[in-house]
MARNUZA-883840 format. One record per residue: y, x, z of N, C-alpha, C in turn; residue number from 1; residue in one letter. Coordinates in steps of 0.02 Angstrom, whole numbers, plus 50000, padded with zeros to 5 digits. Layout:
+---------+--------+-------+----------+---------+-------+---------+--------+-------+-----+---+
: n_north : n_east :  n_up : ca_north : ca_east : ca_up : c_north : c_east :  c_up :   k : r :
+---------+--------+-------+----------+---------+-------+---------+--------+-------+-----+---+
:       Y :      X :     Z :        Y :       X :     Z :       Y :      X :     Z : NUM : A :
...
+---------+--------+-------+----------+---------+-------+---------+--------+-------+-----+---+
! end
This chain:
+---------+--------+-------+----------+---------+-------+---------+--------+-------+-----+---+
: n_north : n_east :  n_up : ca_north : ca_east : ca_up : c_north : c_east :  c_up :   k : r :
+---------+--------+-------+----------+---------+-------+---------+--------+-------+-----+---+
:   48064 :  51285 : 50622 :    48037 :   51277 : 50555 :   48089 :  51241 : 50512 :   1 : M :
:   48100 :  51267 : 50453 :    48147 :   51238 : 50406 :   48111 :  51188 : 50362 :   2 : V :
:   48139 :  51128 : 50358 :    48110 :   51075 : 50316 :   48147 :  51075 : 50250 :   3 : D :
:   48119 :  51110 : 50201 :    48153 :   51117 : 50137 :   48158 :  51051 : 50099 :   4 : Y :
:   48110 :  51007 : 50108 :    48113 :   50942 : 50075 :   48172 :  50901 : 50102 :   5 : E :
:   48182 :  50903 : 50168 :    48237 :   50866 : 50198 :   48304 :  50896 : 50175 :   6 : L :
:   48308 :  50962 : 50171 :    48369 :   50994 : 50148 :   48383 :  50972 : 50076 :   7 : I :
:   48332 :  50971 : 50034 :    48341 :   50950 : 49964 :   48364 :  50877 : 49960 :   8 : A :
:   48335 :  50834 : 50002 :    48355 :   50763 : 50003 :   48427 :  50755 : 50026 :   9 : L :
:   48445 :  50792 : 50078 :    48514 :   50788 : 50103 :   48564 :  50813 : 50050 :  10 : R :
:   48545 :  50866 : 50015 :    48589 :   50892 : 49963 :   48597 :  50841 : 49907 :  11 : K :
:   48543 :  50810 : 49887 :    48546 :   50759 : 49835 :   48589 :  50700 : 49858 :  12 : E :
:   48580 :  50679 : 49921 :    48622 :   50625 : 49947 :   48696 :  50644 : 49945 :  13 : F :
:   48713 :  50703 : 49968 :    48783 :   50724 : 49970 :   48813 :  50730 : 49900 :  14 : L :
:   48774 :  50754 : 49853 :    48800 :   50759 : 49784 :   48812 :  50689 : 49755 :  15 : E :
:   48766 :  50642 : 49769 :    48776 :   50573 : 49746 :   48834 :  50541 : 49783 :  16 : E :
:   48841 :  50556 : 49847 :    48897 :   50530 : 49886 :   48963 :  50556 : 49858 :  17 : A :
:   48964 :  50619 : 49839 :    49024 :   50649 : 49809 :   49044 :  50610 : 49746 :  18 : R :
:   48994 :  50594 : 49704 :    49008 :   50556 : 49643 :   49035 :  50486 : 49659 :  19 : D :
:   49007 :  50454 : 49709 :    49029 :   50387 : 49728 :   49100 :  50389 : 49755 :  20 : K :
:   49115 :  50439 : 49795 :    49183 :   50444 : 49823 :   49233 :  50460 : 49768 :  21 : V :
:   49212 :  50501 : 49720 :    49256 :   50514 : 49662 :   49271 :  50449 : 49624 :  22 : R :
:   49219 :  50409 : 49615 :    49229 :   50345 : 49581 :   49275 :  50299 : 49621 :  23 : E :
:   49265 :  50298 : 49686 :    49310 :   50258 : 49729 :   49381 :  50282 : 49721 :  24 : I :
:   49391 :  50347 : 49726 :    49458 :   50376 : 49722 :   49491 :  50360 : 49655 :  25 : D :
:   49453 :  50366 : 49601 :    49483 :   50354 : 49535 :   49495 :  50280 : 49522 :  26 : S :
:   49460 :  50236 : 49557 :    49468 :   50164 : 49547 :   49523 :  50135 : 49591 :  27 : T :
:   49546 :  50172 : 49640 :    49595 :   50145 : 49687 :   49659 :  50122 : 49653 :  28 : L :
:   49677 :  50150 : 49597 :    49736 :   50129 : 49562 :   49728 :  50063 : 49525 :  29 : G :
:   49666 :  50037 : 49523 :    49652 :   49976 : 49487 :   49616 :  49927 : 49532 :  30 : N :
:   49650 :  49905 : 49584 :    49618 :   49859 : 49632 :   49644 :  49788 : 49624 :  31 : T :
:   49672 :  49773 : 49565 :    49698 :   49706 : 49554 :   49643 :  49656 : 49535 :  32 : Q :
:   49588 :  49680 : 49508 :    49536 :   49634 : 49486 :   49482 :  49628 : 49539 :  33 : T :
:   49451 :  49569 : 49541 :    49397 :   49559 : 49589 :   49337 :  49603 : 49572 :  34 : S :
:   49327 :  49616 : 49508 :    49271 :   49658 : 49488 :   49278 :  49729 : 49516 :  35 : E :
:   49338 :  49756 : 49512 :    49348 :   49824 : 49537 :   49341 :  49826 : 49613 :  36 : S :
:   49366 :  49775 : 49647 :    49359 :   49773 : 49720 :   49286 :  49763 : 49740 :  37 : L :
:   49250 :  49723 : 49702 :    49179 :   49714 : 49715 :   49141 :  49780 : 49707 :  38 : D :
:   49159 :  49818 : 49655 :    49127 :   49882 : 49643 :   49143 :  49931 : 49699 :  39 : R :
:   49206 :  49933 : 49721 :    49225 :   49977 : 49775 :   49188 :  49959 : 49840 :  40 : L :
:   49184 :  49895 : 49855 :    49148 :   49873 : 49915 :   49074 :  49892 : 49910 :  41 : A :
:   49045 :  49884 : 49850 :    48975 :   49901 : 49839 :   48962 :  49976 : 49851 :  42 : Y :
:   49006 :  50018 : 49823 :    48998 :   50090 : 49832 :   49004 :  50109 : 49906 :  43 : L :
:   49054 :  50080 : 49940 :    49063 :   50094 : 50011 :   49002 :  50070 : 50051 :  44 : A :
:   48975 :  50013 : 50032 :    48916 :   49986 : 50067 :   48856 :  50033 : 50059 :  45 : H :
:   48847 :  50058 : 49998 :    48791 :   50105 : 49987 :   48798 :  50167 : 50030 :  46 : Q :
:   48859 :  50194 : 50032 :    48871 :   50254 : 50073 :   48861 :  50239 : 50147 :  47 : L :
:   48884 :  50181 : 50168 :    48877 :   50162 : 50239 :   48803 :  50159 : 50258 :  48 : K :
:   48763 :  50129 : 50215 :    48692 :   50119 : 50231 :   48652 :  50183 : 50231 :  49 : G :
:   48667 :  50227 : 50184 :    48625 :   50287 : 50179 :   48651 :  50347 : 50218 :  50 : S :
:   48714 :  50348 : 50234 :    48743 :   50405 : 50270 :   48707 :  50421 : 50335 :  51 : G :
:   48698 :  50370 : 50376 :    48665 :   50379 : 50441 :   48592 :  50400 : 50434 :  52 : G :
:   48560 :  50375 : 50381 :    48489 :   50391 : 50370 :   48479 :  50465 : 50358 :  53 : S :
:   48530 :  50497 : 50330 :    48525 :   50569 : 50316 :   48559 :  50611 : 50370 :  54 : Y :
:   48580 :  50579 : 50423 :    48610 :   50615 : 50478 :   48685 :  50625 : 50473 :  55 : G :
:   48718 :  50586 : 50431 :    48790 :   50592 : 50421 :   48824 :  50528 : 50447 :  56 : Y :
:   48828 :  50522 : 50512 :    48856 :   50462 : 50542 :   48929 :  50452 : 50524 :  57 : Q :
:   48966 :  50506 : 50518 :    49037 :   50499 : 50501 :   49045 :  50469 : 50431 :  58 : R :
:   49001 :  50487 : 50385 :    49003 :   50457 : 50318 :   48991 :  50382 : 50323 :  59 : I :
:   48943 :  50363 : 50364 :    48929 :   50291 : 50374 :   48990 :  50256 : 50405 :  60 : S :
:   49019 :  50287 : 50455 :    49076 :   50256 : 50490 :   49137 :  50248 : 50444 :  61 : D :
:   49154 :  50301 : 50408 :    49211 :   50298 : 50362 :   49199 :  50247 : 50307 :  62 : E :
:   49137 :  50245 : 50282 :    49120 :   50199 : 50229 :   49122 :  50126 : 50253 :  63 : S :
:   49102 :  50115 : 50315 :    49106 :   50048 : 50343 :   49178 :  50024 : 50346 :  64 : A :
:   49223 :  50068 : 50364 :    49294 :   50051 : 50366 :   49320 :  50037 : 50295 :  65 : E :
:   49298 :  50076 : 50247 :    49318 :   50064 : 50178 :   49292 :  49996 : 50154 :  66 : L :
:   49229 :  49983 : 50168 :    49200 :   49919 : 50146 :   49240 :  49860 : 50174 :  67 : E :
:   49257 :  49863 : 50238 :    49297 :   49810 : 50269 :   49364 :  49803 : 50234 :  68 : K :
:   49396 :  49859 : 50220 :    49462 :   49858 : 50187 :   49457 :  49827 : 50117 :  69 : A :
:   49406 :  49846 : 50079 :    49399 :   49818 : 50012 :   49384 :  49743 : 50014 :  70 : F :
:   49343 :  49723 : 50062 :    49328 :   49652 : 50070 :   49392 :  49613 : 50089 :  71 : E :
:   49433 :  49642 : 50132 :    49496 :   49610 : 50150 :   49542 :  49604 : 50089 :  72 : T :
:   49545 :  49658 : 50050 :    49587 :   49657 : 49990 :   49561 :  49605 : 49940 :  73 : M :
:   49496 :  49596 : 49937 :    49467 :   49548 : 49889 :   49485 :  49476 : 49907 :  74 : A :
:   49497 :  49462 : 49971 :    49516 :   49394 : 49991 :   49589 :  49380 : 49975 :  75 : T :
:   49625 :  49430 : 49953 :    49695 :   49421 : 49937 :   49741 :  49435 : 49995 :  76 : G :
:   49711 :  49448 : 50053 :    49751 :   49465 : 50112 :   49779 :  49536 : 50104 :  77 : E :
:   49839 :  49544 : 50123 :    49867 :   49611 : 50124 :   49888 :  49626 : 50196 :  78 : T :
:   49867 :  49681 : 50218 :    49886 :   49703 : 50286 :   49926 :  49766 : 50279 :  79 : K :
:   49976 :  49772 : 50319 :    50017 :   49832 : 50318 :   49973 :  49894 : 50329 :  80 : D :
:   49983 :  49943 : 50287 :    49948 :   50006 : 50297 :   49878 :  50009 : 50268 :  81 : G :
:   49854 :  49955 : 50236 :    49786 :   49957 : 50209 :   49778 :  50012 : 50158 :  82 : V :
:   49825 :  50017 : 50111 :    49820 :   50069 : 50059 :   49818 :  50139 : 50090 :  83 : D :
:   49862 :  50151 : 50138 :    49863 :   50217 : 50170 :   49799 :  50230 : 50208 :  84 : G :
:   49773 :  50180 : 50242 :    49711 :   50187 : 50279 :   49653 :  50201 : 50232 :  85 : A :
:   49651 :  50166 : 50175 :    49598 :   50177 : 50126 :   49600 :  50249 : 50102 :  86 : V :
:   49659 :  50274 : 50086 :    49665 :   50343 : 50063 :   49642 :  50393 : 50116 :  87 : R :
:   49658 :  50378 : 50179 :    49636 :   50422 : 50234 :   49560 :  50422 : 50241 :  88 : E :
:   49529 :  50363 : 50234 :    49456 :   50360 : 50238 :   49423 :  50397 : 50180 :  89 : H :
:   49452 :  50391 : 50120 :    49426 :   50427 : 50062 :   49432 :  50502 : 50074 :  90 : V :
:   49489 :  50524 : 50098 :    49499 :   50595 : 50112 :   49449 :  50620 : 50164 :  91 : K :
:   49438 :  50581 : 50217 :    49390 :   50600 : 50269 :   49320 :  50604 : 50240 :  92 : A :
:   49302 :  50558 : 50196 :    49236 :   50561 : 50164 :   49229 :  50624 : 50121 :  93 : L :
:   49280 :  50639 : 50083 :    49278 :   50699 : 50041 :   49268 :  50761 : 50084 :  94 : Q :
:   49304 :  50765 : 50139 :    49298 :   50823 : 50183 :   49229 :  50827 : 50214 :  95 : Q :
:   49203 :  50771 : 50237 :    49137 :   50770 : 50269 :   49082 :  50789 : 50220 :  96 : E :
:   49088 :  50766 : 50158 :    49038 :   50783 : 50107 :   49040 :  50857 : 50091 :  97 : I :
:   49100 :  50883 : 50081 :    49106 :   50954 : 50065 :   49081 :  50998 : 50123 :  98 : E :
:   49097 :  50977 : 50184 :    49073 :   51014 : 50242 :   48998 :  51012 : 50246 :  99 : Q :
:   48969 :  50954 : 50233 :    48896 :   50947 : 50234 :   48863 :  50990 : 50182 : 100 : G :
:   48891 :  50991 : 50122 :    48863 :   51034 : 50069 :   48870 :  51107 : 50087 : 101 : L :
:   48924 :  51126 : 50119 :    48934 :   51195 : 50139 :   48885 :  51218 : 50192 : 102 : G :
:   48860 :  51171 : 50231 :    48814 :   51188 : 50286 :   48742 :  51192 : 50263 : 103 : E :
:   48726 :  51168 : 50204 :    48656 :   51169 : 50181 :   48636 :  51236 : 50153 : 104 : L :
+---------+--------+-------+----------+---------+-------+---------+--------+-------+-----+---+
! end
């Protein structure tokens, strides 16, 4: 039996996730302010929390890594490879979202 309500909810989640990841991606060039880092961590936290609820564990996992990276950046700590890792997590999120939308 196909649960059309669940499919509609998953589609809505993925479309909202796509918007959040786009915002993350566009904000990455402006991570010098605490406000922008707070916003990035907030978006990642939202994705982390809701991804698993809709059956997208990889979205939750990638978002958790992003949230940690943004929190580390907010403390002023710089770790080698953080920027590259952040870009890889964003790319993985984009791919997972597009794949999820393609499967609905």
